[in-house]
C-alpha positions as a printed Julia matrix, in Angstrom:
116×3 Matrix{Float64}:
 -20.23   13.87   21.98
 -16.97   12.85   20.32
 -16.18    9.14   20.0
 -12.58    7.96   19.6
 -11.18    4.5    18.93
  -7.74    3.17   18.06
  -6.79    0.04   16.13
  -3.34   -1.52   16.2
  -1.54   -3.71   13.67
   1.92   -5.28   13.72
   3.31   -6.57   10.44
   5.72   -9.45    9.89
   8.4    -6.81    9.21
   8.08   -5.68   12.83
   6.61   -2.32   11.84
   3.75   -1.19   14.05
   0.74    0.68   12.73
  -2.11    2.45   14.48
  -5.33    3.89   13.15
  -7.14    6.47   15.26
 -10.74    7.27   14.35
 -12.75   10.09   15.88
 -16.23   11.3    15.12
 -18.38   14.06   16.56
 -21.47   11.83   15.98
 -23.27   14.37   13.77
 -24.43   13.21   10.37
 -24.05   15.26    7.21
 -26.98   16.05    4.94
 -26.57   12.64    3.26
 -26.94   10.86    6.61
 -23.24    9.91    6.79
 -20.77   10.44    9.6
 -17.61   12.44    8.89
 -14.65   10.67   10.45
 -11.31   12.19   11.38
  -8.44    9.74   11.15
  -4.73    9.42   11.76
  -2.79    6.42   10.47
   0.68    6.05   11.94
   3.65    3.87   11.06
   5.96    3.38   14.05
   4.47    6.56   15.62
   5.13    8.7    12.51
   1.99   10.07   10.87
   1.54    8.48    7.46
  -2.01    9.62    6.64
  -4.32   12.06    8.37
  -7.56   13.63    7.3
 -11.23   14.24    7.79
 -12.35   13.25    4.31
 -13.74    9.82    5.15
 -17.48    9.32    5.54
 -19.28    6.17    6.6
 -22.96    5.26    6.28
 -25.2     6.28    9.17
 -25.93    2.65    9.98
 -22.23    1.93   10.77
 -20.67    2.61   14.14
 -18.46    5.49   12.9
 -15.51    4.39   15.03
 -16.31    0.65   14.83
 -14.4    -2.11   13.09
 -16.47   -1.88    9.87
 -15.54    1.78    9.5
 -11.89    1.07   10.33
 -11.64   -1.74    7.77
 -13.43    0.34    5.14
 -10.96    3.21    5.63
  -8.01    0.79    5.66
  -9.2    -0.41    2.27
  -8.47    3.07    0.91
  -5.24    3.59    2.86
  -3.8     0.34    1.53
  -4.55    0.91   -2.15
  -1.6     0.11   -4.39
  -0.6     0.97   -7.93
  -2.94   -0.97  -10.19
  -5.8    -1.04   -7.65
  -7.2     2.27   -8.91
  -6.41    5.09  -11.33
  -2.8     6.31  -11.21
  -4.04    9.85  -10.49
  -5.18    8.66   -7.05
  -1.52    8.76   -5.96
  -0.68   12.18   -7.46
  -0.71   13.97   -4.09
   1.0    11.21   -2.11
   4.16   12.09   -0.23
   7.32   10.03   -0.81
   6.61    8.23    2.5
   3.08    7.38    1.4
   4.33    6.08   -1.96
   6.95    3.96   -0.19
   4.24    2.55    2.08
   1.92    1.79   -0.85
   4.77   -0.16   -2.51
   5.71   -2.07    0.66
   5.0    -5.6     1.84
   3.43   -4.06    4.94
   0.8    -2.42    2.75
   0.17   -5.78    1.09
  -0.11   -7.49    4.48
  -2.53   -4.86    5.84
  -4.54   -5.04    2.62
  -4.87   -8.8     3.18
  -6.28   -8.17    6.66
  -8.93   -5.92    5.1
  -9.67   -8.51    2.41
 -10.03  -11.28    5.0
 -12.35   -9.1     7.09
 -14.5    -8.19    4.09
 -14.76  -11.83    2.98
 -15.25  -13.53    6.31
 -17.96  -16.15    6.56
 -20.92  -15.78    8.86
């Protein structure tokens, strides 16, 4: 069974973002789910991959997984080693340097640090 879920974000700039997660619900040998994802900016694909894994106790297409992945997609220069960005496209670099990236990163931060 394949589960799919989409998350939508609109930034103050007016740019619209969507994150599509899909998972075949099989766990790898470490007990983690492999998640396929597509992150779009105004319908243009910005990031896509199947290299994200979440713990088996997460809903693989749930909000925890989405926010965890968004934490990686919104990394900026200075957040991690510079080599992390070596294979980024010009569009991905521009996104990582944008206020939209900062705004989306704040959403992830607020989610991770919520009370209760």
